[in-house]
Each structure stands twice: as structure tokens, then as C-alpha cells.
C-alpha positions in Angstrom: 0.1 0.0 0.0 1.6 3.4 -1.1 1.5 6.3 1.2 0.3 9.9 0.8 2.8 12.6 -0.2 2.8 16.3 0.0 5.1 18.2 -2.4 6.1 21.6 -1.1 7.5 23.9 -3.8 7.9 27.4 -4.7 8.3 28.3 -8.4 9.0 24.7 -9.3 5.7 23.7 -11.2 7.2 21.7 -13.9 9.4 19.5 -11.6 6.6 19.3 -8.9 4.1 18.1 -11.6 6.6 15.5 -13.0 7.1 14.1 -9.7 3.3 14.1 -9.0 2.8 12.2 -12.2 5.5 9.5 -11.8 4.5 8.9 -8.0 0.9 8.5 -8.9 1.7 6.0 -11.5 3.3 3.7 -8.8 0.2 4.2 -6.5 1.0 7.2 -4.3 -1.5 9.8 -3.3 -0.2 13.2 -4.1 -1.0 16.7 -3.4 1.0 19.9 -3.8 1.3 23.1 -1.9 3.6 26.2 -1.7 5.7 26.9 1.5 2.5 28.2 3.3 2.0 27.2 7.1 -1.8 26.9 6.9 -2.0 23.9 4.0 0.9 22.2 5.5 -0.7 22.2 8.8 -3.9 21.0 7.6 -2.4 18.2 5.3 0.2 17.1 8.1 -2.1 14.6 10.0 -2.8 12.5 6.8 0.6 13.0 5.0 3.3 10.1 5.4 6.0 11.8 3.2 6.8 15.4 2.6 8.9 16.2 -0.5 10.4 19.7 -0.1 11.9 21.5 -3.1 14.6 23.7 -1.5 15.1 27.3 -2.6 15.9 30.8 -1.7 12.6 31.0 0.2 14.1 29.0 3.0 16.3 31.7 4.0 13.3 34.2 4.0 10.9 32.0 5.8 12.5 29.6 8.1 9.3 29.1 10.0 8.2 26.7 7.3 11.4 24.6 8.1 10.9 24.8 11.8 7.3 23.6 11.2 8.4 20.7 9.2 11.0 19.9 11.8 8.4 19.7 14.6 5.9 17.7 12.3 8.6 15.0 11.6 9.6 14.3 15.2 6.7 11.8 14.7 8.3 8.9 13.8 5.6 8.2 11.0 6.4 11.3 9.2 9.2 11.5 6.6 10.9 14.6 5.0 12.6 14.3 1.8 14.7 17.2 0.2 15.3 18.2 -3.3 17.7 21.1 -4.2 21.2 22.1 -5.0 24.1 21.1 -2.7 24.1 24.6 -1.0 20.5 24.7 -0.5 20.3 21.2 1.1 23.4 22.1 3.4 21.4 25.2 4.6 18.5 23.2 5.6 20.5 20.5 7.3 21.7 23.2 9.6 18.2 23.7 10.7 16.7 20.2 10.8 18.6 17.3 12.5 19.8 14.7 10.0 17.8 11.9 11.7 14.6 13.7 10.7 15.7 13.7 7.0 14.6 10.5 5.3 16.4 11.4 1.9 18.1 14.3 0.3 18.4 14.5 -3.6 21.0 16.8 -5.2 20.0 18.3 -8.5 20.0 17.0 -11.1 18.6 14.0 -9.4 17.7 10.7 -10.7 13.8 10.0 -10.9 14.3 6.3 -10.6 16.3 6.5 -7.5 13.9 9.0 -6.0 10.9 6.7 -6.6 12.7 3.7 -5.2 13.5 5.6 -2.0 9.7 6.6 -1.8 8.6 3.1 -2.0 11.3 2.0 0.5 10.1 4.2 3.0 6.5 3.0 2.7 7.7 -0.5 3.1 9.7 0.6 6.1 6.3 1.9 7.5 4.3 -1.2 6.8 6.9 -3.2 8.5 6.9 -0.9 11.7 3.1 -1.0 11.7 3.3 -4.7 11.9 5.9 -4.5 15.0 3.9 -1.7 16.6 0.5 -3.5 16.6 2.0 -5.2 19.9 3.4 -2.0 21.4 1.4 0.5 23.3 0.7 3.8 21.7 1.1 7.0 23.6 -0.1 10.4 22.4 2.0 13.1 24.1 0.5 16.6 24.2 2.6 19.6 25.4 3.2 23.0 24.1 6.9 23.1 25.3 8.9 21.8 22.2 11.9 21.1 24.2 10.2 19.0 26.8 8.1 17.5 24.0 11.1 16.4 22.1 12.9 15.0 25.1 9.9 12.9 26.2 9.6 11.6 22.7 13.0 10.5 22.5 12.7 8.9 26.1 9.2 7.1 25.4 10.2 5.9 22.0 12.5 3.5 23.3 9.8 1.4 24.5 6.4 2.7 23.2 5.1 4.1 19.8 4.8 7.8 20.3 3.0 10.6 18.7 3.6 14.1 19.8 1.3 17.3 19.2 1.7 20.6 20.7 -1.9 21.7 21.3 -5.3 20.3 22.5 -6.7 21.1 19.2 -4.1 18.8 17.5 -4.8 16.2 20.0 -8.5 16.3 19.3 -7.8 16.0 15.6 -5.8 12.9 16.1 -8.2 11.1 18.4 -10.8 11.8 15.7 -9.2 8.9 13.6 -7.0 7.0 16.0 -7.2 5.7 19.6 -4.0 5.8 21.5 -3.6 3.5 24.5 -2.9 6.5 26.8 -2.7 10.2 26.6 0.2 12.0 28.4 -1.3 15.6 28.8 0.3 18.8 29.9 -2.0 20.2 32.5 -1.0 23.9 31.8 -1.2 25.0 28.1 -2.3 28.2 26.3 -5.7 28.7 24.7 -7.1 25.2 25.6 -5.5 23.8 28.6 -5.2 20.2 29.7 -8.4 20.4 31.9 -10.5 21.5 29.2 -9.2 18.8 26.8 -9.8 16.2 29.4 -13.4 17.4 29.7 -13.8 17.2 26.1 -12.6 13.7 25.9 -14.6 12.4 28.7 -17.8 14.0 27.2 -17.6 12.0 23.9 -18.4 8.2 23.9 -15.7 7.7 21.2 -12.8 9.0 23.6 -14.2 8.6 27.1 -12.5 5.4 27.8 -9.0 6.6 26.6 -6.6 6.7 29.8 -5.3 10.2 30.5 -2.3 10.9 32.8 -1.4 14.6 33.4 2.0 16.1 33.2 2.6 18.9 35.5 5.5 21.1 36.6 4.1 21.9 40.1 4.7 19.5 43.1 2.9 21.5 46.0 0.1 19.9 47.6 -2.5 22.5 46.4 -1.5 22.1 42.9 -1.5 18.3 42.9 -4.9 18.3 44.5 -6.0 20.8 41.6 -4.7 18.4 39.1 -6.4 15.3 40.7 -9.7 17.0 41.2 -10.3 16.4 37.5 -10.0 12.7 38.0 -7.3 11.9 35.5 -5.8 8.3 35.6 -2.7 9.7 37.2 -0.1 12.4 37.1 3.5 12.8 36.4 6.0 15.4 37.5 8.0 16.8 34.8 10.9 17.0 37.1 10.9 13.3 37.6 13.9 11.3 36.1 13.5 9.6 32.8 13.7 6.2 34.4 11.0 7.0 37.0 8.6 7.9 34.3 9.2 4.8 32.4 8.8 2.7 35.4 5.7 4.5 36.0 4.1 3.9 32.8 5.3 0.2 32.6 3.5 -0.2 35.9 0.4 1.7 34.6 0.1 -0.7 31.6 0.3 -3.7 33.7 -2.3 -2.7 36.0 -4.8 -1.7 33.3 -4.2 -5.0 31.6 -5.0 -7.4 34.7 
């Protein structure tokens, strides 16, 4: 089963159209957009591979590169770059190498590019088979630094999807049901308590376990967190090993 690809290009209509035509021939679902935040954000949940045509716009609008970096911290999202050597090097200074699934210097070989797209899809299918036995955690936190740290920690044992807002979390659970939601209690716009209320008010999501993440350990703050009746809470100051032990024991307890 081929995946879904989003081509991001600026003034590269001929090459982008050629890529789209060739990828559709081998079964991929392909759409195109310019380097614009709104369409990329909307397409992200359903996109498996992002194909970015590098160009001068990268230096003028690094926010798009930062957005792709955040999106691709999810291990199921791949980013491939097409461009001249200097353009690719500039992007690699902004995005860690482990988040770039492929870089193709122009002029590039179409056959090799298509083979890489198929290879990424096969890898995902294999991982899905492996992950069917692994617990899936949805991590929700607006702090990108903490989000990345937790993603790296939890991914050693669990399948992890990271989002940075309550709205993104609601969008995710509309199509997928994680085994657990780790939820930042204090977030702007819609905080953790409001998201928990929304989840509990729907029969489709009311059974998903939710554990709050909080940076405050005083008695009053903890009582406020627990008054929402989550399935537990974790302090952000806890060591990674403590967090992993807590989650291991939690999953054992709910599977008895």
C-alpha cells in the first residue's frame, strides 16, 4: 500500500508536476502546496512523506522549516529534500539529520527517488506490524523542548505521537485511538483540564486513559490536578527512568 505525499515547492511547477505524475503511476496519493503554514498544517495528519523543493525561500521564511521539523519528530512522518548542494546544506543546519529521510541533489535521478519513496513506505508497513504489539502514547505539550525530550525517552519502548496543542490532540483522536494520553496540564488557549473534559464528554474517547503532566509538586497544585479525576499524574521533574517505570506499571495494572 503506497502512502500519501505532500510536495512543497515554490516556483517549481514543472518538476513538481513531473514528480506528482510519476508517483501517482506507482500508487501514491499526491498533493501539492507552496511553502505556506496553513495548508501544510492541515495536510500534516494525513501525510506520510513531505517532499520539499529547496530554494531561496528557505532563508526568507525559516518558520516553514521549523514547522516541518516539529511535524517530523513523529516517527511516522518522513521529510525528503530536493535541491542544489548549498540549499540542502542550509536546511540540514536547521533540521537534525535523523529527521531527513532522503536528500537528492539536483539534477537528481527520478528512478532512485521513486525507489526511496517506495522503500520508506515498506519500512512503515513493517513498523506498523511490529507496533501492533506496542502501546501507543499520544503526548500533548506546548513546550517543544520537553516534547522532544519525552518523545526520545518514550520511543525506546513505546510508539509515540507528539502534538503541541489540545486542538491537534482532538484532531488525532478523531481518527486514531491511542492506548494512553500524556497531557500537559497547563497549556495556552485550551489547557489540559479543558481537553480532558472534551475527551470525557464523547463516547468515542471517554475510555482513553489520560495521565497529566505537571511542573508543580506542591500539595495545592497536585490536589487541583487530581480533582479532574485523571488516571494519574507525572511530575515533569521526574527522571526519565522513573517516568518509564511509572508507565510500565500503569500498563500492567490496566491489563490485569
